[in-house]
N, CA, C and O atoms as a GROMACS GRO file, in nm:
protein
  632
    1MET      N    1   1.006  -0.947  -0.585
    1MET     CA    2   1.135  -0.897  -0.674
    1MET      C    3   1.086  -0.834  -0.798
    1MET      O    4   1.029  -0.907  -0.879
    2PRO      N    5   1.101  -0.700  -0.823
    2PRO     CA    6   1.063  -0.641  -0.942
    2PRO      C    7   1.144  -0.664  -1.056
    2PRO      O    8   1.266  -0.664  -1.042
    3GLN      N    9   1.081  -0.689  -1.193
    3GLN     CA   10   1.151  -0.712  -1.299
    3GLN      C   11   1.143  -0.590  -1.377
    3GLN      O   12   1.043  -0.518  -1.379
    4LEU      N   13   1.263  -0.566  -1.450
    4LEU     CA   14   1.279  -0.432  -1.522
    4LEU      C   15   1.312  -0.490  -1.653
    4LEU      O   16   1.376  -0.594  -1.664
    5SER      N   17   1.259  -0.406  -1.773
    5SER     CA   18   1.308  -0.425  -1.900
    5SER      C   19   1.393  -0.304  -1.920
    5SER      O   20   1.340  -0.193  -1.917
    6LEU      N   21   1.517  -0.316  -1.941
    6LEU     CA   22   1.617  -0.225  -1.953
    6LEU      C   23   1.712  -0.262  -2.070
    6LEU      O   24   1.768  -0.371  -2.075
    7ASN      N   25   1.729  -0.166  -2.165
    7ASN     CA   26   1.802  -0.178  -2.280
    7ASN      C   27   1.785  -0.309  -2.348
    7ASN      O   28   1.885  -0.364  -2.395
    8GLY      N   29   1.661  -0.366  -2.360
    8GLY     CA   30   1.612  -0.460  -2.424
    8GLY      C   31   1.648  -0.616  -2.364
    8GLY      O   32   1.655  -0.720  -2.429
    9GLN      N   33   1.668  -0.595  -2.212
    9GLN     CA   34   1.693  -0.723  -2.150
    9GLN      C   35   1.621  -0.703  -2.022
    9GLN      O   36   1.596  -0.593  -1.974
   10SER      N   37   1.587  -0.824  -1.969
   10SER     CA   38   1.514  -0.832  -1.842
   10SER      C   39   1.606  -0.853  -1.728
   10SER      O   40   1.695  -0.938  -1.729
   11TYR      N   41   1.578  -0.764  -1.621
   11TYR     CA   42   1.661  -0.783  -1.502
   11TYR      C   43   1.562  -0.791  -1.384
   11TYR      O   44   1.454  -0.732  -1.388
   12PHE      N   45   1.601  -0.861  -1.285
   12PHE     CA   46   1.535  -0.868  -1.161
   12PHE      C   47   1.617  -0.776  -1.060
   12PHE      O   48   1.740  -0.771  -1.063
   13SER      N   49   1.548  -0.713  -0.983
   13SER     CA   50   1.599  -0.636  -0.880
   13SER      C   51   1.554  -0.673  -0.730
   13SER      O   52   1.435  -0.684  -0.699
   14ASP      N   53   1.637  -0.687  -0.659
   14ASP     CA   54   1.608  -0.711  -0.518
   14ASP      C   55   1.635  -0.592  -0.423
   14ASP      O   56   1.648  -0.614  -0.303
   15SER      N   57   1.644  -0.470  -0.472
   15SER     CA   58   1.650  -0.346  -0.382
   15SER      C   59   1.517  -0.316  -0.330
   15SER      O   60   1.413  -0.355  -0.384
   16PRO      N   61   1.525  -0.235  -0.209
   16PRO     CA   62   1.410  -0.202  -0.161
   16PRO      C   63   1.324  -0.099  -0.251
   16PRO      O   64   1.377  -0.016  -0.326
   17PRO      N   65   1.185  -0.113  -0.235
   17PRO     CA   66   1.088  -0.038  -0.332
   17PRO      C   67   1.111   0.106  -0.337
   17PRO      O   68   1.066   0.170  -0.432
   18ASP      N   69   1.185   0.170  -0.233
   18ASP     CA   70   1.189   0.319  -0.237
   18ASP      C   71   1.329   0.353  -0.287
   18ASP      O   72   1.369   0.468  -0.272
   19THR      N   73   1.409   0.260  -0.344
   19THR     CA   74   1.531   0.284  -0.392
   19THR      C   75   1.509   0.364  -0.527
   19THR      O   76   1.419   0.332  -0.605
   20PRO      N   77   1.599   0.474  -0.552
   20PRO     CA   78   1.579   0.530  -0.685
   20PRO      C   79   1.642   0.436  -0.798
   20PRO      O   80   1.739   0.362  -0.788
   21LEU      N   81   1.562   0.460  -0.904
   21LEU     CA   82   1.602   0.392  -1.025
   21LEU      C   83   1.751   0.406  -1.062
   21LEU      O   84   1.819   0.310  -1.100
   22LEU      N   85   1.796   0.525  -1.049
   22LEU     CA   86   1.920   0.557  -1.069
   22LEU      C   87   2.026   0.461  -0.998
   22LEU      O   88   2.124   0.416  -1.057
   23TRP      N   89   1.998   0.439  -0.880
   23TRP     CA   90   2.092   0.348  -0.792
   23TRP      C   91   2.080   0.199  -0.851
   23TRP      O   92   2.181   0.130  -0.862
   24VAL      N   93   1.968   0.157  -0.886
   24VAL     CA   94   1.958   0.026  -0.935
   24VAL      C   95   2.018   0.007  -1.061
   24VAL      O   96   2.064  -0.104  -1.089
   25ILE      N   97   2.025   0.111  -1.148
   25ILE     CA   98   2.096   0.122  -1.274
   25ILE      C   99   2.248   0.115  -1.252
   25ILE      O  100   2.322   0.034  -1.308
   26ARG      N  101   2.288   0.214  -1.160
   26ARG     CA  102   2.434   0.221  -1.156
   26ARG      C  103   2.504   0.115  -1.052
   26ARG      O  104   2.614   0.069  -1.080
   27GLU      N  105   2.444   0.082  -0.946
   27GLU     CA  106   2.506   0.006  -0.846
   27GLU      C  107   2.458  -0.136  -0.860
   27GLU      O  108   2.536  -0.225  -0.829
   28GLU      N  109   2.336  -0.168  -0.906
   28GLU     CA  110   2.295  -0.312  -0.904
   28GLU      C  111   2.329  -0.364  -1.037
   28GLU      O  112   2.384  -0.472  -1.052
   29LEU      N  113   2.295  -0.284  -1.136
   29LEU     CA  114   2.318  -0.341  -1.276
   29LEU      C  115   2.454  -0.293  -1.338
   29LEU      O  116   2.485  -0.332  -1.451
   30GLN      N  117   2.532  -0.214  -1.269
   30GLN     CA  118   2.667  -0.158  -1.314
   30GLN      C  119   2.665  -0.097  -1.454
   30GLN      O  120   2.760  -0.117  -1.530
   31LEU      N  121   2.566  -0.029  -1.488
   31LEU     CA  122   2.545   0.052  -1.600
   31LEU      C  123   2.578   0.199  -1.551
   31LEU      O  124   2.490   0.266  -1.498
   32THR      N  125   2.713   0.249  -1.570
   32THR     CA  126   2.749   0.367  -1.506
   32THR      C  127   2.747   0.484  -1.592
   32THR      O  128   2.786   0.594  -1.554
   33GLY      N  129   2.697   0.457  -1.724
   33GLY     CA  130   2.678   0.574  -1.822
   33GLY      C  131   2.561   0.689  -1.755
   33GLY      O  132   2.564   0.810  -1.780
   34THR      N  133   2.482   0.636  -1.686
   34THR     CA  134   2.382   0.727  -1.627
   34THR      C  135   2.457   0.795  -1.507
   34THR      O  136   2.520   0.726  -1.427
   35LYS      N  137   2.450   0.924  -1.496
   35LYS     CA  138   2.530   0.980  -1.381
   35LYS      C  139   2.453   1.035  -1.272
   35LYS      O  140   2.340   1.075  -1.297
   36TYR      N  141   2.499   1.042  -1.154
   36TYR     CA  142   2.445   1.114  -1.046
   36TYR      C  143   2.486   1.254  -1.052
   36TYR      O  144   2.604   1.285  -1.073
   37GLY      N  145   2.396   1.336  -1.035
   37GLY     CA  146   2.430   1.488  -1.047
   37GLY      C  147   2.376   1.543  -0.908
   37GLY      O  148   2.453   1.551  -0.812
   38CYS      N  149   2.246   1.580  -0.899
   38CYS     CA  150   2.210   1.658  -0.780
   38CYS      C  151   2.109   1.568  -0.700
   38CYS      O  152   2.087   1.604  -0.584
   39GLY      N  153   2.046   1.460  -0.745
   39GLY     CA  154   1.962   1.381  -0.654
   39GLY      C  155   1.835   1.445  -0.642
   39GLY      O  156   1.747   1.393  -0.574
   40MET      N  157   1.818   1.558  -0.706
   40MET     CA  158   1.660   1.611  -0.694
   40MET      C  159   1.594   1.631  -0.836
   40MET      O  160   1.494   1.701  -0.848
   41GLY      N  161   1.644   1.577  -0.927
   41GLY     CA  162   1.596   1.588  -1.064
   41GLY      C  163   1.599   1.716  -1.115
   41GLY      O  164   1.504   1.750  -1.186
   42LEU      N  165   1.702   1.805  -1.090
   42LEU     CA  166   1.720   1.940  -1.126
   42LEU      C  167   1.814   1.964  -1.238
   42LEU      O  168   1.805   2.064  -1.308
   43CYS      N  169   1.908   1.866  -1.255
   43CYS     CA  170   2.033   1.892  -1.340
   43CYS      C  171   2.027   1.800  -1.462
   43CYS      O  172   2.101   1.822  -1.557
   44GLY      N  173   1.939   1.695  -1.462
   44GLY     CA  174   1.943   1.620  -1.581
   44GLY      C  175   2.047   1.507  -1.623
   44GLY      O  176   2.033   1.432  -1.718
   45SER      N  177   2.154   1.509  -1.535
   45SER     CA  178   2.263   1.416  -1.551
   45SER      C  179   2.215   1.262  -1.554
   45SER      O  180   2.279   1.177  -1.616
   46CYS      N  181   2.099   1.232  -1.481
   46CYS     CA  182   2.059   1.096  -1.445
   46CYS      C  183   1.952   1.064  -1.540
   46CYS      O  184   1.872   0.976  -1.509
   47THR      N  185   1.939   1.133  -1.667
   47THR     CA  186   1.814   1.126  -1.768
   47THR      C  187   1.828   0.987  -1.843
   47THR      O  188   1.928   0.952  -1.905
   48VAL      N  189   1.714   0.915  -1.828
   48VAL     CA  190   1.701   0.788  -1.910
   48VAL      C  191   1.557   0.807  -1.985
   48VAL      O  192   1.476   0.897  -1.965
   49HIS      N  193   1.545   0.707  -2.070
   49HIS     CA  194   1.406   0.705  -2.135
   49HIS      C  195   1.317   0.594  -2.060
   49HIS      O  196   1.360   0.480  -2.048
   50MET      N  197   1.203   0.628  -2.016
   50MET     CA  198   1.093   0.528  -1.988
   50MET      C  199   0.978   0.531  -2.070
   50MET      O  200   0.896   0.622  -2.058
   51ASN      N  201   0.963   0.434  -2.156
   51ASN     CA  202   0.859   0.427  -2.253
   51ASN      C  203   0.877   0.549  -2.353
   51ASN      O  204   0.780   0.609  -2.399
   52GLY      N  205   1.005   0.580  -2.384
   52GLY     CA  206   1.035   0.686  -2.493
   52GLY      C  207   1.035   0.812  -2.426
   52GLY      O  208   1.081   0.904  -2.494
   53GLN      N  209   0.997   0.839  -2.315
   53GLN     CA  210   1.002   0.978  -2.259
   53GLN      C  211   1.124   0.997  -2.165
   53GLN      O  212   1.162   0.907  -2.090
   54PRO      N  213   1.184   1.120  -2.173
   54PRO     CA  214   1.299   1.134  -2.089
   54PRO      C  215   1.256   1.153  -1.939
   54PRO      O  216   1.172   1.241  -1.919
   55MET      N  217   1.303   1.082  -1.832
   55MET     CA  218   1.282   1.086  -1.707
   55MET      C  219   1.405   1.099  -1.624
   55MET      O  220   1.507   1.042  -1.663
   56ARG      N  221   1.405   1.171  -1.506
   56ARG     CA  222   1.522   1.177  -1.414
   56ARG      C  223   1.516   1.048  -1.336
   56ARG      O  224   1.419   1.022  -1.265
   57SER      N  225   1.611   0.973  -1.348
   57SER     CA  226   1.603   0.838  -1.275
   57SER      C  227   1.641   0.859  -1.130
   57SER      O  228   1.621   0.764  -1.054
   58CYS      N  229   1.690   0.961  -1.085
   58CYS     CA  230   1.703   0.977  -0.947
   58CYS      C  231   1.579   1.012  -0.868
   58CYS      O  232   1.578   1.010  -0.745
   59MET      N  233   1.472   1.046  -0.942
   59MET     CA  234   1.343   1.082  -0.878
   59MET      C  235   1.236   0.962  -0.888
   59MET      O  236   1.131   0.960  -0.824
   60VAL      N  237   1.276   0.862  -0.976
   60VAL     CA  238   1.174   0.756  -0.993
   60VAL      C  239   1.220   0.640  -0.888
   60VAL      O  240   1.330   0.584  -0.896
   61LYS      N  241   1.139   0.616  -0.804
   61LYS     CA  242   1.158   0.490  -0.713
   61LYS      C  243   1.119   0.363  -0.786
   61LYS      O  244   1.035   0.363  -0.876
   62LEU      N  245   1.188   0.249  -0.740
   62LEU     CA  246   1.168   0.138  -0.805
   62LEU      C  247   1.050   0.092  -0.804
   62LEU      O  248   1.015   0.025  -0.902
   63ALA      N  249   0.961   0.115  -0.698
   63ALA     CA  250   0.826   0.074  -0.681
   63ALA      C  251   0.739   0.147  -0.780
   63ALA      O  252   0.631   0.100  -0.814
   64ASP      N  253   0.787   0.265  -0.829
   64ASP     CA  254   0.696   0.341  -0.942
   64ASP      C  255   0.718   0.301  -1.065
   64ASP      O  256   0.655   0.357  -1.154
   65VAL      N  257   0.811   0.197  -1.097
   65VAL     CA  258   0.837   0.152  -1.234
   65VAL      C  259   0.742   0.054  -1.259
   65VAL      O  260   0.740  -0.050  -1.192
   66ASP      N  261   0.659   0.078  -1.353
   66ASP     CA  262   0.550  -0.020  -1.413
   66ASP      C  263   0.615  -0.149  -1.464
   66ASP      O  264   0.719  -0.145  -1.530
   67GLU      N  265   0.555  -0.257  -1.435
   67GLU     CA  266   0.618  -0.392  -1.487
   67GLU      C  267   0.629  -0.383  -1.641
   67GLU      O  268   0.721  -0.442  -1.697
   68ASN      N  269   0.545  -0.316  -1.708
   68ASN     CA  270   0.562  -0.320  -1.857
   68ASN      C  271   0.649  -0.209  -1.916
   68ASN      O  272   0.663  -0.201  -2.038
   69ALA      N  273   0.711  -0.120  -1.831
   69ALA     CA  274   0.784  -0.006  -1.869
   69ALA      C  275   0.922  -0.049  -1.939
   69ALA      O  276   0.986  -0.146  -1.901
   70VAL      N  277   0.954   0.019  -2.027
   70VAL     CA  278   1.075  -0.010  -2.120
   70VAL      C  279   1.160   0.100  -2.075
   70VAL      O  280   1.118   0.216  -2.078
   71ILE      N  281   1.282   0.070  -2.030
   71ILE     CA  282   1.372   0.186  -1.974
   71ILE      C  283   1.504   0.161  -2.083
   71ILE      O  284   1.550   0.050  -2.112
   72THR      N  285   1.544   0.268  -2.126
   72THR     CA  286   1.669   0.287  -2.211
   72THR      C  287   1.764   0.382  -2.135
   72THR      O  288   1.730   0.492  -2.092
   73THR      N  289   1.892   0.327  -2.122
   73THR     CA  290   1.994   0.409  -2.070
   73THR      C  291   2.068   0.463  -2.187
   73THR      O  292   2.023   0.445  -2.300
   74ILE      N  293   2.181   0.530  -2.167
   74ILE     CA  294   2.280   0.578  -2.268
   74ILE      C  295   2.348   0.455  -2.340
   74ILE      O  296   2.380   0.453  -2.459
   75GLU      N  297   2.368   0.345  -2.241
   75GLU     CA  298   2.424   0.223  -2.304
   75GLU      C  299   2.339   0.160  -2.406
   75GLU      O  300   2.391   0.098  -2.498
   76GLY      N  301   2.209   0.173  -2.394
   76GLY     CA  302   2.108   0.103  -2.494
   76GLY      C  303   2.061   0.188  -2.578
   76GLY      O  304   1.970   0.140  -2.647
   77LEU      N  305   2.092   0.314  -2.603
   77LEU     CA  306   2.045   0.413  -2.690
   77LEU      C  307   2.050   0.347  -2.846
   77LEU      O  308   1.950   0.338  -2.918
   78ASP      N  309   2.172   0.307  -2.881
   78ASP     CA  310   2.178   0.239  -3.012
   78ASP      C  311   2.290   0.137  -2.992
   78ASP      O  312   2.404   0.165  -3.026
   79PRO      N  313   2.259   0.018  -2.934
   79PRO     CA  314   2.377  -0.070  -2.900
   79PRO      C  315   2.439  -0.116  -3.040
   79PRO      O  316   2.554  -0.161  -3.036
   80ALA      N  317   2.384  -0.110  -3.146
   80ALA     CA  318   2.448  -0.172  -3.279
   80ALA      C  319   2.550  -0.068  -3.334
   80ALA      O  320   2.650  -0.109  -3.391
   81ASP      N  321   2.529   0.059  -3.320
   81ASP     CA  322   2.602   0.170  -3.380
   81ASP      C  323   2.586   0.290  -3.295
   81ASP      O  324   2.510   0.288  -3.199
   82SER      N  325   2.655   0.393  -3.326
   82SER     CA  326   2.627   0.521  -3.259
   82SER      C  327   2.511   0.581  -3.313
   82SER      O  328   2.493   0.594  -3.434
   83HIS      N  329   2.417   0.624  -3.210
   83HIS     CA  330   2.309   0.697  -3.240
   83HIS      C  331   2.354   0.842  -3.322
   83HIS      O  332   2.465   0.892  -3.306
   84PRO      N  333   2.260   0.896  -3.401
   84PRO     CA  334   2.273   1.018  -3.460
   84PRO      C  335   2.326   1.116  -3.359
   84PRO      O  336   2.428   1.181  -3.383
   85VAL      N  337   2.262   1.127  -3.248
   85VAL     CA  338   2.287   1.229  -3.149
   85VAL      C  339   2.430   1.206  -3.101
   85VAL      O  340   2.501   1.307  -3.095
   86GLN      N  341   2.486   1.085  -3.064
   86GLN     CA  342   2.616   1.060  -3.031
   86GLN      C  343   2.710   1.108  -3.134
   86GLN      O  344   2.813   1.169  -3.105
   87LYS      N  345   2.673   1.080  -3.255
   87LYS     CA  346   2.761   1.110  -3.381
   87LYS      C  347   2.790   1.263  -3.387
   87LYS      O  348   2.903   1.310  -3.396
   88ALA      N  349   2.673   1.337  -3.380
   88ALA     CA  350   2.666   1.476  -3.388
   88ALA      C  351   2.755   1.529  -3.251
   88ALA      O  352   2.847   1.609  -3.267
   89TRP      N  353   2.726   1.489  -3.146
   89TRP     CA  354   2.810   1.517  -3.026
   89TRP      C  355   2.949   1.524  -3.043
   89TRP      O  356   3.014   1.617  -2.996
   90ILE      N  357   3.003   1.428  -3.112
   90ILE     CA  358   3.147   1.403  -3.150
   90ILE      C  359   3.174   1.505  -3.248
   90ILE      O  360   3.264   1.586  -3.229
   91GLU      N  361   3.103   1.508  -3.352
   91GLU     CA  362   3.133   1.595  -3.456
   91GLU      C  363   3.148   1.758  -3.430
   91GLU      O  364   3.224   1.839  -3.485
   92LYS      N  365   3.056   1.777  -3.337
   92LYS     CA  366   3.040   1.928  -3.289
   92LYS      C  367   3.135   1.944  -3.167
   92LYS      O  368   3.146   2.057  -3.121
   93GLU      N  369   3.196   1.856  -3.117
   93GLU     CA  370   3.287   1.858  -3.009
   93GLU      C  371   3.214   1.923  -2.900
   93GLU      O  372   3.256   2.029  -2.854
   94VAL      N  373   3.100   1.863  -2.852
   94VAL     CA  374   3.013   1.925  -2.748
   94VAL      C  375   3.088   1.913  -2.603
   94VAL      O  376   3.108   2.014  -2.534
   95PRO      N  377   3.125   1.792  -2.564
   95PRO     CA  378   3.170   1.784  -2.428
   95PRO      C  379   3.305   1.855  -2.392
   95PRO      O  380   3.393   1.863  -2.478
   96GLN      N  381   3.322   1.903  -2.272
   96GLN     CA  382   3.423   1.947  -2.213
   96GLN      C  383   3.474   1.854  -2.105
   96GLN      O  384   3.569   1.777  -2.123
   97CYS      N  385   3.405   1.865  -1.992
   97CYS     CA  386   3.439   1.752  -1.886
   97CYS      C  387   3.349   1.643  -1.900
   97CYS      O  388   3.377   1.540  -1.838
   98GLY      N  389   3.248   1.644  -1.969
   98GLY     CA  390   3.164   1.531  -2.034
   98GLY      C  391   3.071   1.469  -1.918
   98GLY      O  392   2.998   1.373  -1.948
   99TYR      N  393   3.070   1.514  -1.799
   99TYR     CA  394   2.999   1.446  -1.697
   99TYR      C  395   2.839   1.460  -1.730
   99TYR      O  396   2.766   1.367  -1.696
  100CYS      N  397   2.793   1.558  -1.784
  100CYS     CA  398   2.642   1.573  -1.801
  100CYS      C  399   2.600   1.524  -1.931
  100CYS      O  400   2.482   1.530  -1.962
  101GLN      N  401   2.691   1.475  -2.012
  101GLN     CA  402   2.660   1.445  -2.160
  101GLN      C  403   2.565   1.335  -2.176
  101GLN      O  404   2.476   1.345  -2.260
  102SER      N  405   2.577   1.227  -2.100
  102SER     CA  406   2.473   1.116  -2.118
  102SER      C  407   2.338   1.175  -2.093
  102SER      O  408   2.255   1.160  -2.183
  103GLY      N  409   2.304   1.239  -1.987
  103GLY     CA  410   2.194   1.304  -1.977
  103GLY      C  411   2.134   1.398  -2.090
  103GLY      O  412   2.018   1.407  -2.131
  104GLN      N  413   2.251   1.467  -2.129
  104GLN     CA  414   2.207   1.575  -2.250
  104GLN      C  415   2.171   1.488  -2.376
  104GLN      O  416   2.072   1.512  -2.444
  105ILE      N  417   2.256   1.387  -2.404
  105ILE     CA  418   2.213   1.304  -2.516
  105ILE      C  419   2.089   1.229  -2.516
  105ILE      O  420   2.023   1.203  -2.617
  106MET      N  421   2.058   1.193  -2.390
  106MET     CA  422   1.936   1.122  -2.388
  106MET      C  423   1.800   1.216  -2.402
  106MET      O  424   1.696   1.178  -2.457
  107GLN      N  425   1.821   1.339  -2.344
  107GLN     CA  426   1.708   1.440  -2.347
  107GLN      C  427   1.711   1.478  -2.487
  107GLN      O  428   1.598   1.501  -2.532
  108ALA      N  429   1.811   1.492  -2.572
  108ALA     CA  430   1.818   1.529  -2.712
  108ALA      C  431   1.760   1.421  -2.785
  108ALA      O  432   1.669   1.446  -2.865
  109ALA      N  433   1.799   1.305  -2.769
  109ALA     CA  434   1.736   1.187  -2.850
  109ALA      C  435   1.588   1.171  -2.829
  109ALA      O  436   1.519   1.128  -2.922
  110ALA      N  437   1.536   1.201  -2.721
  110ALA     CA  438   1.399   1.210  -2.694
  110ALA      C  439   1.320   1.311  -2.782
  110ALA      O  440   1.216   1.282  -2.840
  111LEU      N  441   1.382   1.434  -2.786
  111LEU     CA  442   1.337   1.540  -2.850
  111LEU      C  443   1.324   1.505  -3.003
  111LEU      O  444   1.227   1.547  -3.067
  112LEU      N  445   1.416   1.431  -3.058
  112LEU     CA  446   1.429   1.413  -3.208
  112LEU      C  447   1.328   1.296  -3.246
  112LEU      O  448   1.274   1.292  -3.357
  113ALA      N  449   1.306   1.203  -3.147
  113ALA     CA  450   1.218   1.098  -3.169
  113ALA      C  451   1.080   1.164  -3.194
  113ALA      O  452   1.008   1.140  -3.292
  114ALA      N  453   1.054   1.246  -3.099
  114ALA     CA  454   0.924   1.332  -3.102
  114ALA      C  455   0.907   1.418  -3.222
  114ALA      O  456   0.803   1.419  -3.288
  115ASN      N  457   1.018   1.492  -3.249
  115ASN     CA  458   1.015   1.610  -3.322
  115ASN      C  459   1.146   1.595  -3.420
  115ASN      O  460   1.250   1.647  -3.380
  116PRO      N  461   1.143   1.534  -3.531
  116PRO     CA  462   1.271   1.529  -3.603
  116PRO      C  463   1.329   1.654  -3.674
  116PRO      O  464   1.435   1.652  -3.735
  117SER      N  465   1.248   1.768  -3.661
  117SER     CA  466   1.299   1.888  -3.719
  117SER      C  467   1.277   2.003  -3.638
  117SER      O  468   1.214   2.100  -3.681
  118PRO      N  469   1.332   1.998  -3.505
  118PRO     CA  470   1.300   2.108  -3.420
  118PRO      C  471   1.368   2.249  -3.455
  118PRO      O  472   1.479   2.260  -3.506
  119SER      N  473   1.292   2.346  -3.423
  119SER     CA  474   1.343   2.485  -3.426
  119SER      C  475   1.451   2.506  -3.328
  119SER      O  476   1.462   2.421  -3.240
  120ARG      N  477   1.544   2.620  -3.330
  120ARG     CA  478   1.628   2.645  -3.229
  120ARG      C  479   1.565   2.673  -3.106
  120ARG      O  480   1.620   2.638  -3.002
  121GLU      N  481   1.445   2.740  -3.105
  121GLU     CA  482   1.366   2.757  -2.972
  121GLU      C  483   1.310   2.633  -2.909
  121GLU      O  484   1.299   2.618  -2.787
  122GLU      N  485   1.276   2.546  -2.997
  122GLU     CA  486   1.221   2.410  -2.950
  122GLU      C  487   1.322   2.317  -2.883
  122GLU      O  488   1.296   2.233  -2.797
  123ILE      N  489   1.442   2.344  -2.936
  123ILE     CA  490   1.574   2.261  -2.888
  123ILE      C  491   1.594   2.341  -2.746
  123ILE      O  492   1.587   2.278  -2.641
  124VAL      N  493   1.612   2.453  -2.746
  124VAL     CA  494   1.633   2.536  -2.622
  124VAL      C  495   1.544   2.499  -2.508
  124VAL      O  496   1.582   2.472  -2.394
  125GLN      N  497   1.404   2.501  -2.559
  125GLN     CA  498   1.299   2.482  -2.454
  125GLN      C  499   1.316   2.326  -2.403
  125GLN      O  500   1.307   2.302  -2.283
  126HIS      N  501   1.335   2.240  -2.481
  126HIS     CA  502   1.343   2.098  -2.455
  126HIS      C  503   1.450   2.064  -2.358
  126HIS      O  504   1.436   1.986  -2.263
  127MET      N  505   1.576   2.138  -2.394
  127MET     CA  506   1.692   2.095  -2.333
  127MET      C  507   1.700   2.168  -2.199
  127MET      O  508   1.791   2.146  -2.118
  128ASN      N  509   1.602   2.256  -2.178
  128ASN     CA  510   1.619   2.351  -2.043
  128ASN      C  511   1.596   2.258  -1.937
  128ASN      O  512   1.502   2.179  -1.942
  129GLY      N  513   1.676   2.264  -1.844
  129GLY     CA  514   1.675   2.165  -1.726
  129GLY      C  515   1.789   2.073  -1.726
  129GLY      O  516   1.827   2.021  -1.621
  130ASN      N  517   1.843   2.052  -1.832
  130ASN     CA  518   1.970   1.975  -1.828
  130ASN      C  519   2.076   2.063  -1.832
  130ASN      O  520   2.089   2.132  -1.934
  131LEU      N  521   2.158   2.074  -1.736
  131LEU     CA  522   2.242   2.162  -1.687
  131LEU      C  523   2.400   2.106  -1.715
  131LEU      O  524   2.441   1.993  -1.689
  132CYS      N  525   2.470   2.210  -1.771
  132CYS     CA  526   2.606   2.183  -1.824
  132CYS      C  527   2.708   2.274  -1.746
  132CYS      O  528   2.731   2.385  -1.794
  133ARG      N  529   2.771   2.237  -1.632
  133ARG     CA  530   2.859   2.327  -1.576
  133ARG      C  531   2.964   2.387  -1.668
  133ARG      O  532   3.014   2.494  -1.633
  134CYS      N  533   3.000   2.335  -1.775
  134CYS     CA  534   3.108   2.387  -1.875
  134CYS      C  535   3.048   2.482  -1.961
  134CYS      O  536   3.116   2.552  -2.035
  135ALA      N  537   2.913   2.488  -1.957
  135ALA     CA  538   2.830   2.595  -2.040
  135ALA      C  539   2.856   2.565  -2.198
  135ALA      O  540   2.890   2.658  -2.270
  136THR      N  541   2.841   2.453  -2.243
  136THR     CA  542   2.861   2.408  -2.386
  136THR      C  543   2.703   2.430  -2.458
  136THR      O  544   2.671   2.364  -2.557
  137TYR      N  545   2.633   2.507  -2.408
  137TYR     CA  546   2.505   2.521  -2.461
  137TYR      C  547   2.483   2.548  -2.608
  137TYR      O  548   2.400   2.487  -2.675
  138SER      N  549   2.557   2.637  -2.651
  138SER     CA  550   2.559   2.666  -2.797
  138SER      C  551   2.603   2.533  -2.874
  138SER      O  552   2.546   2.495  -2.976
  139ARG      N  553   2.700   2.473  -2.818
  139ARG     CA  554   2.738   2.350  -2.916
  139ARG      C  555   2.636   2.243  -2.891
  139ARG      O  556   2.618   2.160  -2.980
  140ILE      N  557   2.560   2.234  -2.772
  140ILE     CA  558   2.450   2.129  -2.768
  140ILE      C  559   2.346   2.160  -2.869
  140ILE      O  560   2.297   2.069  -2.936
  141VAL      N  561   2.310   2.282  -2.886
  141VAL     CA  562   2.196   2.304  -2.981
  141VAL      C  563   2.251   2.281  -3.122
  141VAL      O  564   2.180   2.221  -3.203
  142ASP      N  565   2.367   2.325  -3.156
  142ASP     CA  566   2.434   2.291  -3.284
  142ASP      C  567   2.431   2.129  -3.304
  142ASP      O  568   2.397   2.079  -3.411
  143ALA      N  569   2.467   2.059  -3.198
  143ALA     CA  570   2.474   1.912  -3.222
  143ALA      C  571   2.339   1.858  -3.232
  143ALA      O  572   2.327   1.752  -3.293
  144VAL      N  573   2.228   1.916  -3.179
  144VAL     CA  574   2.098   1.877  -3.197
  144VAL      C  575   2.060   1.896  -3.331
  144VAL      O  576   2.005   1.804  -3.392
  145HIS      N  577   2.086   2.015  -3.390
  145HIS     CA  578   2.056   2.029  -3.537
  145HIS      C  579   2.125   1.937  -3.621
  145HIS      O  580   2.067   1.885  -3.717
  146ARG      N  581   2.258   1.910  -3.590
  146ARG     CA  582   2.339   1.828  -3.673
  146ARG      C  583   2.279   1.676  -3.667
  146ARG      O  584   2.280   1.601  -3.765
  147ALA      N  585   2.229   1.643  -3.543
  147ALA     CA  586   2.169   1.507  -3.542
  147ALA      C  587   2.038   1.508  -3.625
  147ALA      O  588   2.013   1.411  -3.697
  148ALA      N  589   1.962   1.603  -3.619
  148ALA     CA  590   1.832   1.614  -3.694
  148ALA      C  591   1.875   1.585  -3.858
  148ALA      O  592   1.808   1.514  -3.932
  149GLU      N  593   1.989   1.648  -3.894
  149GLU     CA  594   2.037   1.641  -4.041
  149GLU      C  595   2.083   1.489  -4.065
  149GLU      O  596   2.049   1.427  -4.166
  150LEU      N  597   2.153   1.442  -3.976
  150LEU     CA  598   2.209   1.310  -3.988
  150LEU      C  599   2.068   1.209  -3.983
  150LEU      O  600   2.067   1.111  -4.058
  151MET      N  601   1.973   1.231  -3.910
  151MET     CA  602   1.848   1.145  -3.916
  151MET      C  603   1.787   1.151  -4.044
  151MET      O  604   1.745   1.049  -4.100
  152LYS      N  605   1.780   1.279  -4.100
  152LYS     CA  606   1.718   1.285  -4.245
  152LYS      C  607   1.807   1.222  -4.349
  152LYS      O  608   1.756   1.177  -4.452
  153GLU      N  609   1.931   1.217  -4.329
  153GLU     CA  610   2.011   1.155  -4.440
  153GLU      C  611   2.012   1.003  -4.421
  153GLU      O  612   2.073   0.933  -4.502
  154GLY      N  613   1.953   0.953  -4.327
  154GLY     CA  614   1.925   0.809  -4.316
  154GLY      C  615   2.024   0.728  -4.231
  154GLY      O  616   2.034   0.606  -4.237
  155SER      N  617   2.099   0.812  -4.146
  155SER     CA  618   2.180   0.742  -4.057
  155SER      C  619   2.136   0.719  -3.927
  155SER      O  620   2.216   0.702  -3.836
  156SER      N  621   2.004   0.719  -3.910
  156SER     CA  622   1.937   0.697  -3.781
  156SER      C  623   1.894   0.548  -3.773
  156SER      O  624   1.861   0.483  -3.872
  157HIS      N  625   1.899   0.504  -3.657
  157HIS     CA  626   1.844   0.376  -3.626
  157HIS      C  627   1.736   0.388  -3.516
  157HIS      O  628   1.700   0.290  -3.452
  158VAL      N  629   1.686   0.508  -3.497
  158VAL     CA  630   1.589   0.547  -3.385
  158VAL      C  631   1.455   0.489  -3.415
  158VAL      O  632   1.362   0.508  -3.337
   0.00000   0.00000   0.00000
């Protein structure tokens, strides 16, 4: 029975080893912020952080999760307060339908953790592969820039 460190808590899973991490998160642990999109790692809706790196949870099998891996979902991004990316998303009114937003936010948070002052080109390159059917891409770029500003202003808990 594998043990998972997820959002700062330990969980045991009795799912089969070939179960995608996405299904363990959503179905077994009932954390439904991480979304199912394509099931092939192409859309980014299921993005979570594993050891700080953005990963497509639909492509990660439970057996492939290292016992020391630290997994963060949208629910654990900043449990005490809204993360600067979440604040910027609201301020810039990014979502339309909202379905892809948890994956977009997780991808953006990983970028800003690694590069607190990304250029427009770096944002576009890093966010490439996270699809938005509503095409709010310009607002996403604006929100990532705004989140970087918020982090510089000291409102970050990253």
